[in-house]
C-alpha positions, 0 to 999 in steps of 0.5 A: 880315694883309689888310683885309676890303676887299681883293680877292683870288684864290685865292693872294692875288693881287689879282682881275684879272678886272674890270680885264680885262673892262675891257680886253676892252671897250675893245679890242673897242670899238677893233676896231669902230671901226676896222672901222667907219672902214674898211669905211664908208670903202671902201664909199663910195668903190667905191660912189660912182658908184651913189650918184651914180646914185640921187641923180640919180633920187631928184632927177628922181623928185619935187621935194625933198632928195635926202637924207632927214634924221631925227633919232634917238636915239644911244649914251647917249641923244644924238640925231644925224641919220640919212641916207637917200636920200629915197624919199617925196614931201615933205609927204605927212605921216602917221606915221613908220612906214610900212606897205606900200602907202604912197602917200607912197613914190615908185617909185625909193623903192619899188625903193631900199627893195626892195634897201635902197639908200635907206640907203646914206647911213648908212655916212656916219653910221658913219664920223662915229662916230654909227652902227656897222655892226651894233647896235640899230636907231636909234629916233625921239625920240618913240618912245623916250619909250615906253621902259621903264627896261630897254629904255633898256639899248639906247642904252648902245651905238651904233645899227647899220646892220644887227643882229638887229631889222633882219633879223627885221624886214626886212619891218615894212612887210608887217607894217604893211600893212592896219592903219588905225593903224599908229603903234598896232600899232608902239608896242603890237606891233612895237616891244616885239618889236624891243627885246626882240631889241636888248636880247639883242644888247647882253647877249650881243654879240661881234665873231664875232656881229657878223661873223655878222650881217653875213654874214647881212645880206649874204645877205638883200639878195641873195635879198631874202627 
């Protein structure tokens, strides 16, 4: 005789689905973290000569630090410092978002942005555990304040170097070019569309899907398209 609160399967056995789901998620996250550590370590070691060259070019391009550090919002709303090679002149002011033709961007910065080389230091963020290889793009705190309760779901997973949003909006600067108020356009048009993609990713993410996004990212960089 069973109590009404019992959760049983077809033959009266306990329902193992919630446990299986939790276990599957734990295994998937462990695999993701292992891949993050291995891939980011390999990339940083193999590309170290390129990183040194880029660092020297940034140093020679204009006065200022080699790395650009910016606070972003990560897993669970926890802030962290995103790392990039500096691609803009120091003290230029202006909005957080960048439009095509922005005068603050240095020549070497434009080259790095074209090939996404400025984002290579983010593999250090992945190695440290602040980011993952594939996930939603991390946003700055002032823009996260505009998120709806539903959009806050993107903070339930680690932000990624690449993902659906990063691929679909890799030409974001072109979309913002020519607008007088790029911040308004970003907040009212582009950010909601990007968050819709990130929400869909969070709800349907799989390891195989992440692998496919990594392959698409490599192809997009090679094509510069």
